[in-house]
PDB file of N, H, CA, C and O in Angstrom:
ATOM      1  N   UNK A   1     -30.179   2.821  13.958  1.00  0.00           N
ATOM      2  CA  UNK A   1     -29.516   2.918  15.287  1.00  0.00           C
ATOM      3  C   UNK A   1     -30.615   3.087  16.302  1.00  0.00           C
ATOM      4  O   UNK A   1     -31.650   3.697  16.032  1.00  0.00           O
ATOM      5  N   UNK A   2     -30.382   2.549  17.449  1.00  0.00           N
ATOM      6  H   UNK A   2     -29.542   2.053  17.668  1.00  0.00           H
ATOM      7  CA  UNK A   2     -31.294   2.677  18.587  1.00  0.00           C
ATOM      8  C   UNK A   2     -30.669   3.590  19.639  1.00  0.00           C
ATOM      9  O   UNK A   2     -29.457   3.801  19.603  1.00  0.00           O
ATOM     10  N   UNK A   3     -31.472   4.160  20.606  1.00  0.00           N
ATOM     11  H   UNK A   3     -32.456   3.989  20.635  1.00  0.00           H
ATOM     12  CA  UNK A   3     -30.887   4.980  21.634  1.00  0.00           C
ATOM     13  C   UNK A   3     -29.920   4.224  22.459  1.00  0.00           C
ATOM     14  O   UNK A   3     -28.984   4.809  23.003  1.00  0.00           O
ATOM     15  N   UNK A   4     -30.114   2.866  22.583  1.00  0.00           N
ATOM     16  H   UNK A   4     -30.874   2.390  22.141  1.00  0.00           H
ATOM     17  CA  UNK A   4     -29.215   2.079  23.421  1.00  0.00           C
ATOM     18  C   UNK A   4     -27.788   1.971  22.709  1.00  0.00           C
ATOM     19  O   UNK A   4     -26.825   1.549  23.350  1.00  0.00           O
ATOM     20  N   UNK A   5     -27.674   2.338  21.442  1.00  0.00           N
ATOM     21  H   UNK A   5     -28.456   2.680  20.922  1.00  0.00           H
ATOM     22  CA  UNK A   5     -26.375   2.319  20.802  1.00  0.00           C
ATOM     23  C   UNK A   5     -25.616   3.524  21.144  1.00  0.00           C
ATOM     24  O   UNK A   5     -24.474   3.626  20.695  1.00  0.00           O
ATOM     25  N   UNK A   6     -26.118   4.480  21.904  1.00  0.00           N
ATOM     26  H   UNK A   6     -27.045   4.398  22.269  1.00  0.00           H
ATOM     27  CA  UNK A   6     -25.403   5.665  22.441  1.00  0.00           C
ATOM     28  C   UNK A   6     -25.340   5.551  23.987  1.00  0.00           C
ATOM     29  O   UNK A   6     -26.031   6.290  24.688  1.00  0.00           O
ATOM     30  N   UNK A   7     -24.531   4.648  24.497  1.00  0.00           N
ATOM     31  H   UNK A   7     -23.969   4.048  23.927  1.00  0.00           H
ATOM     32  CA  UNK A   7     -24.512   4.507  25.950  1.00  0.00           C
ATOM     33  C   UNK A   7     -23.945   5.762  26.641  1.00  0.00           C
ATOM     34  O   UNK A   7     -22.981   6.371  26.176  1.00  0.00           O
ATOM     35  N   UNK A   8     -24.580   6.122  27.768  1.00  0.00           N
ATOM     36  H   UNK A   8     -25.362   5.628  28.147  1.00  0.00           H
ATOM     37  CA  UNK A   8     -24.176   7.209  28.509  1.00  0.00           C
ATOM     38  C   UNK A   8     -24.629   8.553  27.938  1.00  0.00           C
ATOM     39  O   UNK A   8     -24.281   9.604  28.477  1.00  0.00           O
ATOM     40  N   UNK A   9     -25.392   8.524  26.868  1.00  0.00           N
ATOM     41  H   UNK A   9     -25.674   7.671  26.431  1.00  0.00           H
ATOM     42  CA  UNK A   9     -25.781   9.789  26.196  1.00  0.00           C
ATOM     43  C   UNK A   9     -26.817  10.397  27.098  1.00  0.00           C
ATOM     44  O   UNK A   9     -27.659   9.714  27.682  1.00  0.00           O
ATOM     45  N   UNK A  10     -26.723  11.744  27.196  1.00  0.00           N
ATOM     46  H   UNK A  10     -26.039  12.298  26.722  1.00  0.00           H
ATOM     47  CA  UNK A  10     -27.686  12.603  27.971  1.00  0.00           C
ATOM     48  C   UNK A  10     -28.571  13.296  26.923  1.00  0.00           C
ATOM     49  O   UNK A  10     -28.163  14.229  26.230  1.00  0.00           O
ATOM     50  N   UNK A  11     -29.854  12.761  26.852  1.00  0.00           N
ATOM     51  H   UNK A  11     -30.184  12.003  27.415  1.00  0.00           H
ATOM     52  CA  UNK A  11     -30.759  13.311  25.888  1.00  0.00           C
ATOM     53  C   UNK A  11     -31.337  14.611  26.378  1.00  0.00           C
ATOM     54  O   UNK A  11     -31.635  14.771  27.562  1.00  0.00           O
ATOM     55  N   UNK A  12     -31.492  15.535  25.461  1.00  0.00           N
ATOM     56  H   UNK A  12     -31.250  15.405  24.499  1.00  0.00           H
ATOM     57  CA  UNK A  12     -32.087  16.848  25.892  1.00  0.00           C
ATOM     58  C   UNK A  12     -33.003  17.386  24.781  1.00  0.00           C
ATOM     59  O   UNK A  12     -32.874  16.982  23.626  1.00  0.00           O
ATOM     60  N   UNK A  13     -33.895  18.266  25.115  1.00  0.00           N
ATOM     61  H   UNK A  13     -34.000  18.595  26.054  1.00  0.00           H
ATOM     62  CA  UNK A  13     -34.705  18.883  24.114  1.00  0.00           C
ATOM     63  C   UNK A  13     -34.636  20.434  24.361  1.00  0.00           C
ATOM     64  O   UNK A  13     -34.161  20.924  25.385  1.00  0.00           O
ATOM     65  N   UNK A  14     -35.132  21.116  23.372  1.00  0.00           N
ATOM     66  H   UNK A  14     -35.518  20.718  22.540  1.00  0.00           H
ATOM     67  CA  UNK A  14     -35.052  22.554  23.438  1.00  0.00           C
ATOM     68  C   UNK A  14     -35.833  23.132  24.644  1.00  0.00           C
ATOM     69  O   UNK A  14     -36.913  22.652  24.988  1.00  0.00           O
ATOM     70  N   UNK A  15     -35.280  24.125  25.243  1.00  0.00           N
ATOM     71  H   UNK A  15     -34.403  24.514  24.963  1.00  0.00           H
ATOM     72  CA  UNK A  15     -35.976  24.797  26.382  1.00  0.00           C
ATOM     73  C   UNK A  15     -37.292  25.415  25.974  1.00  0.00           C
ATOM     74  O   UNK A  15     -38.128  25.717  26.825  1.00  0.00           O
ATOM     75  N   UNK A  16     -37.488  25.610  24.659  1.00  0.00           N
ATOM     76  H   UNK A  16     -36.809  25.364  23.968  1.00  0.00           H
ATOM     77  CA  UNK A  16     -38.703  26.187  24.139  1.00  0.00           C
ATOM     78  C   UNK A  16     -39.801  25.138  23.962  1.00  0.00           C
ATOM     79  O   UNK A  16     -40.951  25.469  23.674  1.00  0.00           O
ATOM     80  N   UNK A  17     -39.441  23.914  24.133  1.00  0.00           N
ATOM     81  H   UNK A  17     -38.507  23.646  24.368  1.00  0.00           H
ATOM     82  CA  UNK A  17     -40.400  22.782  23.940  1.00  0.00           C
ATOM     83  C   UNK A  17     -41.346  22.750  25.146  1.00  0.00           C
ATOM     84  O   UNK A  17     -41.003  23.170  26.251  1.00  0.00           O
ATOM     85  N   UNK A  18     -42.571  22.226  24.879  1.00  0.00           N
ATOM     86  H   UNK A  18     -42.850  21.885  23.981  1.00  0.00           H
ATOM     87  CA  UNK A  18     -43.516  22.111  25.984  1.00  0.00           C
ATOM     88  C   UNK A  18     -43.391  20.738  26.644  1.00  0.00           C
ATOM     89  O   UNK A  18     -42.419  20.016  26.426  1.00  0.00           O
ATOM     90  N   UNK A  19     -44.374  20.399  27.439  1.00  0.00           N
ATOM     91  H   UNK A  19     -45.164  20.985  27.616  1.00  0.00           H
ATOM     92  CA  UNK A  19     -44.390  19.153  28.095  1.00  0.00           C
ATOM     93  C   UNK A  19     -45.262  18.070  27.485  1.00  0.00           C
ATOM     94  O   UNK A  19     -45.589  17.082  28.141  1.00  0.00           O
ATOM     95  N   UNK A  20     -45.637  18.262  26.220  1.00  0.00           N
ATOM     96  H   UNK A  20     -45.370  19.065  25.688  1.00  0.00           H
ATOM     97  CA  UNK A  20     -46.585  17.291  25.584  1.00  0.00           C
ATOM     98  C   UNK A  20     -45.967  16.253  24.817  1.00  0.00           C
ATOM     99  O   UNK A  20     -46.669  15.596  24.048  1.00  0.00           O
ATOM    100  N   UNK A  21     -44.659  16.005  24.935  1.00  0.00           N
ATOM    101  H   UNK A  21     -44.089  16.538  25.560  1.00  0.00           H
ATOM    102  CA  UNK A  21     -43.936  14.911  24.257  1.00  0.00           C
ATOM    103  C   UNK A  21     -44.047  14.939  22.758  1.00  0.00           C
ATOM    104  O   UNK A  21     -44.102  13.889  22.119  1.00  0.00           O
ATOM    105  N   UNK A  22     -44.081  16.107  22.193  1.00  0.00           N
ATOM    106  H   UNK A  22     -44.036  16.960  22.712  1.00  0.00           H
ATOM    107  CA  UNK A  22     -44.033  16.215  20.743  1.00  0.00           C
ATOM    108  C   UNK A  22     -42.793  16.995  20.367  1.00  0.00           C
ATOM    109  O   UNK A  22     -42.836  18.069  19.767  1.00  0.00           O
ATOM    110  N   UNK A  23     -41.612  16.350  20.784  1.00  0.00           N
ATOM    111  H   UNK A  23     -41.577  15.478  21.273  1.00  0.00           H
ATOM    112  CA  UNK A  23     -40.385  17.024  20.693  1.00  0.00           C
ATOM    113  C   UNK A  23     -39.235  16.170  20.046  1.00  0.00           C
ATOM    114  O   UNK A  23     -39.240  14.939  20.070  1.00  0.00           O
ATOM    115  N   UNK A  24     -38.318  16.878  19.506  1.00  0.00           N
ATOM    116  H   UNK A  24     -38.315  17.878  19.486  1.00  0.00           H
ATOM    117  CA  UNK A  24     -37.112  16.254  19.049  1.00  0.00           C
ATOM    118  C   UNK A  24     -36.119  16.362  20.182  1.00  0.00           C
ATOM    119  O   UNK A  24     -35.968  17.419  20.795  1.00  0.00           O
ATOM    120  N   UNK A  25     -35.453  15.276  20.454  1.00  0.00           N
ATOM    121  H   UNK A  25     -35.575  14.418  19.957  1.00  0.00           H
ATOM    122  CA  UNK A  25     -34.371  15.194  21.436  1.00  0.00           C
ATOM    123  C   UNK A  25     -33.045  14.968  20.765  1.00  0.00           C
ATOM    124  O   UNK A  25     -32.995  14.270  19.753  1.00  0.00           O
ATOM    125  N   UNK A  26     -31.922  15.546  21.299  1.00  0.00           N
ATOM    126  H   UNK A  26     -31.963  16.114  22.121  1.00  0.00           H
ATOM    127  CA  UNK A  26     -30.561  15.276  20.796  1.00  0.00           C
ATOM    128  C   UNK A  26     -29.717  14.844  21.861  1.00  0.00           C
ATOM    129  O   UNK A  26     -29.986  15.133  23.027  1.00  0.00           O
ATOM    130  N   UNK A  27     -28.634  14.119  21.522  1.00  0.00           N
ATOM    131  H   UNK A  27     -28.415  13.884  20.575  1.00  0.00           H
ATOM    132  CA  UNK A  27     -27.695  13.643  22.418  1.00  0.00           C
ATOM    133  C   UNK A  27     -26.428  13.531  21.773  1.00  0.00           C
ATOM    134  O   UNK A  27     -26.424  13.045  20.642  1.00  0.00           O
ATOM    135  N   UNK A  28     -25.255  13.926  22.331  1.00  0.00           N
ATOM    136  H   UNK A  28     -25.258  14.321  23.250  1.00  0.00           H
ATOM    137  CA  UNK A  28     -23.958  13.718  21.687  1.00  0.00           C
ATOM    138  C   UNK A  28     -23.253  12.648  22.424  1.00  0.00           C
ATOM    139  O   UNK A  28     -23.270  12.588  23.654  1.00  0.00           O
ATOM    140  N   UNK A  29     -22.601  11.762  21.630  1.00  0.00           N
ATOM    141  H   UNK A  29     -22.587  11.811  20.631  1.00  0.00           H
ATOM    142  CA  UNK A  29     -21.781  10.663  22.135  1.00  0.00           C
ATOM    143  C   UNK A  29     -20.558  10.590  21.250  1.00  0.00           C
ATOM    144  O   UNK A  29     -20.581  10.032  20.153  1.00  0.00           O
ATOM    145  N   UNK A  30     -19.523  11.154  21.748  1.00  0.00           N
ATOM    146  H   UNK A  30     -19.504  11.608  22.639  1.00  0.00           H
ATOM    147  CA  UNK A  30     -18.201  11.207  20.955  1.00  0.00           C
ATOM    148  C   UNK A  30     -18.404  12.099  19.811  1.00  0.00           C
ATOM    149  O   UNK A  30     -18.817  13.244  19.994  1.00  0.00           O
ATOM    150  N   UNK A  31     -18.138  11.643  18.629  1.00  0.00           N
ATOM    151  H   UNK A  31     -17.802  10.713  18.480  1.00  0.00           H
ATOM    152  CA  UNK A  31     -18.265  12.528  17.430  1.00  0.00           C
ATOM    153  C   UNK A  31     -19.573  12.382  16.696  1.00  0.00           C
ATOM    154  O   UNK A  31     -19.731  12.837  15.563  1.00  0.00           O
ATOM    155  N   UNK A  32     -20.546  11.713  17.393  1.00  0.00           N
ATOM    156  H   UNK A  32     -20.418  11.344  18.314  1.00  0.00           H
ATOM    157  CA  UNK A  32     -21.904  11.473  16.805  1.00  0.00           C
ATOM    158  C   UNK A  32     -22.975  12.214  17.660  1.00  0.00           C
ATOM    159  O   UNK A  32     -22.920  12.257  18.889  1.00  0.00           O
ATOM    160  N   UNK A  33     -23.918  12.774  16.939  1.00  0.00           N
ATOM    161  H   UNK A  33     -23.963  12.739  15.941  1.00  0.00           H
ATOM    162  CA  UNK A  33     -25.083  13.371  17.522  1.00  0.00           C
ATOM    163  C   UNK A  33     -26.308  12.475  17.157  1.00  0.00           C
ATOM    164  O   UNK A  33     -26.573  12.207  15.985  1.00  0.00           O
ATOM    165  N   UNK A  34     -26.999  12.052  18.152  1.00  0.00           N
ATOM    166  H   UNK A  34     -26.784  12.270  19.104  1.00  0.00           H
ATOM    167  CA  UNK A  34     -28.213  11.246  17.916  1.00  0.00           C
ATOM    168  C   UNK A  34     -29.459  12.179  18.037  1.00  0.00           C
ATOM    169  O   UNK A  34     -29.518  13.094  18.858  1.00  0.00           O
ATOM    170  N   UNK A  35     -30.425  11.878  17.172  1.00  0.00           N
ATOM    171  H   UNK A  35     -30.377  11.135  16.505  1.00  0.00           H
ATOM    172  CA  UNK A  35     -31.646  12.655  17.060  1.00  0.00           C
ATOM    173  C   UNK A  35     -32.819  11.709  17.188  1.00  0.00           C
ATOM    174  O   UNK A  35     -32.862  10.712  16.467  1.00  0.00           O
ATOM    175  N   UNK A  36     -33.771  11.966  18.064  1.00  0.00           N
ATOM    176  H   UNK A  36     -33.736  12.776  18.650  1.00  0.00           H
ATOM    177  CA  UNK A  36     -34.806  10.947  18.288  1.00  0.00           C
ATOM    178  C   UNK A  36     -36.156  11.717  18.588  1.00  0.00           C
ATOM    179  O   UNK A  36     -36.177  12.912  18.883  1.00  0.00           O
ATOM    180  N   UNK A  37     -37.235  10.952  18.488  1.00  0.00           N
ATOM    181  H   UNK A  37     -37.218   9.982  18.249  1.00  0.00           H
ATOM    182  CA  UNK A  37     -38.589  11.412  18.837  1.00  0.00           C
ATOM    183  C   UNK A  37     -38.814  11.256  20.279  1.00  0.00           C
ATOM    184  O   UNK A  37     -38.584  10.151  20.771  1.00  0.00           O
ATOM    185  N   UNK A  38     -39.253  12.259  21.057  1.00  0.00           N
ATOM    186  H   UNK A  38     -39.439  13.157  20.658  1.00  0.00           H
ATOM    187  CA  UNK A  38     -39.433  12.146  22.457  1.00  0.00           C
ATOM    188  C   UNK A  38     -40.613  11.182  22.814  1.00  0.00           C
ATOM    189  O   UNK A  38     -40.696  10.669  23.930  1.00  0.00           O
ATOM    190  N   UNK A  39     -41.504  10.964  21.836  1.00  0.00           N
ATOM    191  H   UNK A  39     -41.436  11.381  20.929  1.00  0.00           H
ATOM    192  CA  UNK A  39     -42.633  10.022  22.070  1.00  0.00           C
ATOM    193  C   UNK A  39     -42.146   8.539  22.098  1.00  0.00           C
ATOM    194  O   UNK A  39     -42.820   7.656  22.628  1.00  0.00           O
ATOM    195  N   UNK A  40     -40.928   8.309  21.493  1.00  0.00           N
ATOM    196  H   UNK A  40     -40.381   9.026  21.062  1.00  0.00           H
ATOM    197  CA  UNK A  40     -40.494   6.966  21.389  1.00  0.00           C
ATOM    198  C   UNK A  40     -39.043   6.885  21.761  1.00  0.00           C
ATOM    199  O   UNK A  40     -38.214   6.610  20.894  1.00  0.00           O
ATOM    200  N   UNK A  41     -38.685   7.112  23.027  1.00  0.00           N
ATOM    201  H   UNK A  41     -39.359   7.335  23.732  1.00  0.00           H
ATOM    202  CA  UNK A  41     -37.300   7.147  23.428  1.00  0.00           C
ATOM    203  C   UNK A  41     -36.473   5.928  23.228  1.00  0.00           C
ATOM    204  O   UNK A  41     -35.242   5.965  23.207  1.00  0.00           O
ATOM    205  N   UNK A  42     -37.218   4.784  23.074  1.00  0.00           N
ATOM    206  H   UNK A  42     -38.217   4.753  23.091  1.00  0.00           H
ATOM    207  CA  UNK A  42     -36.455   3.528  22.807  1.00  0.00           C
ATOM    208  C   UNK A  42     -36.414   3.172  21.316  1.00  0.00           C
ATOM    209  O   UNK A  42     -35.883   2.140  20.906  1.00  0.00           O
ATOM    210  N   UNK A  43     -37.003   4.081  20.526  1.00  0.00           N
ATOM    211  H   UNK A  43     -37.434   4.920  20.859  1.00  0.00           H
ATOM    212  CA  UNK A  43     -37.080   3.789  19.060  1.00  0.00           C
ATOM    213  C   UNK A  43     -35.791   4.158  18.281  1.00  0.00           C
ATOM    214  O   UNK A  43     -34.699   4.310  18.829  1.00  0.00           O
ATOM    215  N   UNK A  44     -36.009   4.283  17.015  1.00  0.00           N
ATOM    216  H   UNK A  44     -36.897   4.160  16.570  1.00  0.00           H
ATOM    217  CA  UNK A  44     -34.809   4.559  16.124  1.00  0.00           C
ATOM    218  C   UNK A  44     -34.262   5.933  16.385  1.00  0.00           C
ATOM    219  O   UNK A  44     -34.956   6.849  16.825  1.00  0.00           O
ATOM    220  N   UNK A  45     -32.975   6.038  16.092  1.00  0.00           N
ATOM    221  H   UNK A  45     -32.410   5.294  15.734  1.00  0.00           H
ATOM    222  CA  UNK A  45     -32.271   7.314  16.260  1.00  0.00           C
ATOM    223  C   UNK A  45     -31.573   7.588  14.935  1.00  0.00           C
ATOM    224  O   UNK A  45     -30.994   6.711  14.293  1.00  0.00           O
ATOM    225  N   UNK A  46     -31.663   8.822  14.580  1.00  0.00           N
ATOM    226  H   UNK A  46     -32.134   9.535  15.101  1.00  0.00           H
ATOM    227  CA  UNK A  46     -30.898   9.361  13.447  1.00  0.00           C
ATOM    228  C   UNK A  46     -29.577   9.843  13.862  1.00  0.00           C
ATOM    229  O   UNK A  46     -29.490  10.758  14.682  1.00  0.00           O
ATOM    230  N   UNK A  47     -28.486   9.257  13.321  1.00  0.00           N
ATOM    231  H   UNK A  47     -28.556   8.514  12.656  1.00  0.00           H
ATOM    232  CA  UNK A  47     -27.218   9.602  13.813  1.00  0.00           C
ATOM    233  C   UNK A  47     -26.508  10.346  12.746  1.00  0.00           C
ATOM    234  O   UNK A  47     -26.479   9.940  11.584  1.00  0.00           O
ATOM    235  N   UNK A  48     -25.929  11.448  13.149  1.00  0.00           N
ATOM    236  H   UNK A  48     -25.952  11.778  14.093  1.00  0.00           H
ATOM    237  CA  UNK A  48     -25.135  12.381  12.193  1.00  0.00           C
ATOM    238  C   UNK A  48     -23.827  12.723  12.869  1.00  0.00           C
ATOM    239  O   UNK A  48     -23.702  12.626  14.089  1.00  0.00           O
ATOM    240  N   UNK A  49     -22.864  13.118  12.080  1.00  0.00           N
ATOM    241  H   UNK A  49     -22.965  13.196  11.088  1.00  0.00           H
ATOM    242  CA  UNK A  49     -21.633  13.522  12.732  1.00  0.00           C
ATOM    243  C   UNK A  49     -21.843  14.880  13.422  1.00  0.00           C
ATOM    244  O   UNK A  49     -22.679  15.688  13.018  1.00  0.00           O
ATOM    245  N   UNK A  50     -21.064  15.088  14.454  1.00  0.00           N
ATOM    246  H   UNK A  50     -20.385  14.431  14.782  1.00  0.00           H
ATOM    247  CA  UNK A  50     -21.203  16.345  15.239  1.00  0.00           C
ATOM    248  C   UNK A  50     -20.955  17.560  14.396  1.00  0.00           C
ATOM    249  O   UNK A  50     -21.585  18.592  14.628  1.00  0.00           O
ATOM    250  N   UNK A  51     -20.041  17.492  13.397  1.00  0.00           N
ATOM    251  H   UNK A  51     -19.529  16.654  13.209  1.00  0.00           H
ATOM    252  CA  UNK A  51     -19.859  18.612  12.575  1.00  0.00           C
ATOM    253  C   UNK A  51     -20.996  18.877  11.640  1.00  0.00           C
ATOM    254  O   UNK A  51     -21.313  20.038  11.381  1.00  0.00           O
ATOM    255  N   UNK A  52     -21.629  17.845  11.118  1.00  0.00           N
ATOM    256  H   UNK A  52     -21.371  16.902  11.328  1.00  0.00           H
ATOM    257  CA  UNK A  52     -22.837  18.018  10.280  1.00  0.00           C
ATOM    258  C   UNK A  52     -23.974  18.673  11.096  1.00  0.00           C
ATOM    259  O   UNK A  52     -24.684  19.537  10.580  1.00  0.00           O
ATOM    260  N   UNK A  53     -24.141  18.270  12.345  1.00  0.00           N
ATOM    261  H   UNK A  53     -23.565  17.569  12.764  1.00  0.00           H
ATOM    262  CA  UNK A  53     -25.126  18.830  13.212  1.00  0.00           C
ATOM    263  C   UNK A  53     -24.871  20.251  13.479  1.00  0.00           C
ATOM    264  O   UNK A  53     -25.802  21.057  13.464  1.00  0.00           O
ATOM    265  N   UNK A  54     -23.640  20.609  13.726  1.00  0.00           N
ATOM    266  H   UNK A  54     -22.884  19.955  13.738  1.00  0.00           H
ATOM    267  CA  UNK A  54     -23.252  22.002  13.967  1.00  0.00           C
ATOM    268  C   UNK A  54     -23.590  22.883  12.689  1.00  0.00           C
ATOM    269  O   UNK A  54     -24.120  23.989  12.789  1.00  0.00           O
ATOM    270  N   UNK A  55     -23.272  22.353  11.592  1.00  0.00           N
ATOM    271  H   UNK A  55     -22.841  21.454  11.511  1.00  0.00           H
ATOM    272  CA  UNK A  55     -23.634  23.090  10.333  1.00  0.00           C
ATOM    273  C   UNK A  55     -25.090  23.227  10.155  1.00  0.00           C
ATOM    274  O   UNK A  55     -25.531  24.306   9.758  1.00  0.00           O
ATOM    275  N   UNK A  56     -25.900  22.220  10.413  1.00  0.00           N
ATOM    276  H   UNK A  56     -25.543  21.344  10.736  1.00  0.00           H
ATOM    277  CA  UNK A  56     -27.333  22.243  10.375  1.00  0.00           C
ATOM    278  C   UNK A  56     -27.888  23.385  11.309  1.00  0.00           C
ATOM    279  O   UNK A  56     -28.643  24.253  10.871  1.00  0.00           O
ATOM    280  N   UNK A  57     -27.499  23.338  12.533  1.00  0.00           N
ATOM    281  H   UNK A  57     -26.886  22.633  12.889  1.00  0.00           H
ATOM    282  CA  UNK A  57     -27.935  24.374  13.472  1.00  0.00           C
ATOM    283  C   UNK A  57     -27.550  25.754  13.084  1.00  0.00           C
ATOM    284  O   UNK A  57     -28.346  26.686  13.197  1.00  0.00           O
ATOM    285  N   UNK A  58     -26.293  25.907  12.611  1.00  0.00           N
ATOM    286  H   UNK A  58     -25.647  25.149  12.519  1.00  0.00           H
ATOM    287  CA  UNK A  58     -25.895  27.217  12.117  1.00  0.00           C
ATOM    288  C   UNK A  58     -26.718  27.683  10.929  1.00  0.00           C
ATOM    289  O   UNK A  58     -26.967  28.883  10.812  1.00  0.00           O
ATOM    290  N   UNK A  59     -27.155  26.792  10.037  1.00  0.00           N
ATOM    291  H   UNK A  59     -26.953  25.818  10.132  1.00  0.00           H
ATOM    292  CA  UNK A  59     -28.076  27.068   8.919  1.00  0.00           C
ATOM    293  C   UNK A  59     -29.402  27.524   9.456  1.00  0.00           C
ATOM    294  O   UNK A  59     -29.983  28.488   8.956  1.00  0.00           O
ATOM    295  N   UNK A  60     -29.919  26.800  10.533  1.00  0.00           N
ATOM    296  H   UNK A  60     -29.448  26.018  10.939  1.00  0.00           H
ATOM    297  CA  UNK A  60     -31.243  27.210  11.028  1.00  0.00           C
ATOM    298  C   UNK A  60     -31.168  28.666  11.635  1.00  0.00           C
ATOM    299  O   UNK A  60     -32.016  29.526  11.399  1.00  0.00           O
ATOM    300  N   UNK A  61     -30.111  28.842  12.407  1.00  0.00           N
ATOM    301  H   UNK A  61     -29.423  28.143  12.598  1.00  0.00           H
ATOM    302  CA  UNK A  61     -29.946  30.149  13.058  1.00  0.00           C
ATOM    303  C   UNK A  61     -29.780  31.356  12.017  1.00  0.00           C
ATOM    304  O   UNK A  61     -30.274  32.466  12.216  1.00  0.00           O
ATOM    305  N   UNK A  62     -29.063  31.032  10.931  1.00  0.00           N
ATOM    306  H   UNK A  62     -28.662  30.130  10.769  1.00  0.00           H
ATOM    307  CA  UNK A  62     -28.874  32.097   9.937  1.00  0.00           C
ATOM    308  C   UNK A  62     -29.987  32.256   8.965  1.00  0.00           C
ATOM    309  O   UNK A  62     -29.968  33.206   8.182  1.00  0.00           O
ATOM    310  N   UNK A  63     -31.007  31.346   8.961  1.00  0.00           N
ATOM    311  H   UNK A  63     -31.022  30.575   9.597  1.00  0.00           H
ATOM    312  CA  UNK A  63     -32.061  31.409   8.116  1.00  0.00           C
ATOM    313  C   UNK A  63     -31.875  30.660   6.694  1.00  0.00           C
ATOM    314  O   UNK A  63     -32.784  30.662   5.864  1.00  0.00           O
ATOM    315  N   UNK A  64     -30.725  30.068   6.486  1.00  0.00           N
ATOM    316  H   UNK A  64     -29.987  30.066   7.160  1.00  0.00           H
ATOM    317  CA  UNK A  64     -30.424  29.400   5.237  1.00  0.00           C
ATOM    318  C   UNK A  64     -31.163  28.067   5.197  1.00  0.00           C
ATOM    319  O   UNK A  64     -31.419  27.533   4.118  1.00  0.00           O
ATOM    320  N   UNK A  65     -31.516  27.517   6.390  1.00  0.00           N
ATOM    321  H   UNK A  65     -31.308  27.951   7.267  1.00  0.00           H
ATOM    322  CA  UNK A  65     -32.333  26.309   6.433  1.00  0.00           C
ATOM    323  C   UNK A  65     -33.635  26.537   7.179  1.00  0.00           C
ATOM    324  O   UNK A  65     -33.646  27.100   8.273  1.00  0.00           O
ATOM    325  N   UNK A  66     -34.702  26.107   6.596  1.00  0.00           N
ATOM    326  H   UNK A  66     -34.694  25.649   5.707  1.00  0.00           H
ATOM    327  CA  UNK A  66     -36.026  26.377   7.170  1.00  0.00           C
ATOM    328  C   UNK A  66     -36.756  24.991   7.356  1.00  0.00           C
ATOM    329  O   UNK A  66     -37.892  24.950   7.826  1.00  0.00           O
TER     330      UNK A  66
END
């Protein structure tokens, strides 16, 4: 999938990220969350369901996922 496949998506990165373009960006579009490399905004996007992304983030916060 490409970023253009998520029309109207507002891409964002962590507030803890620096300005050196070595970041992961995410955007939600309906029930899909897109994940891309900030160095290649027109490149490929990993698409996962919003519920799977919520579970992933919860795992990171709890320490279950590293």
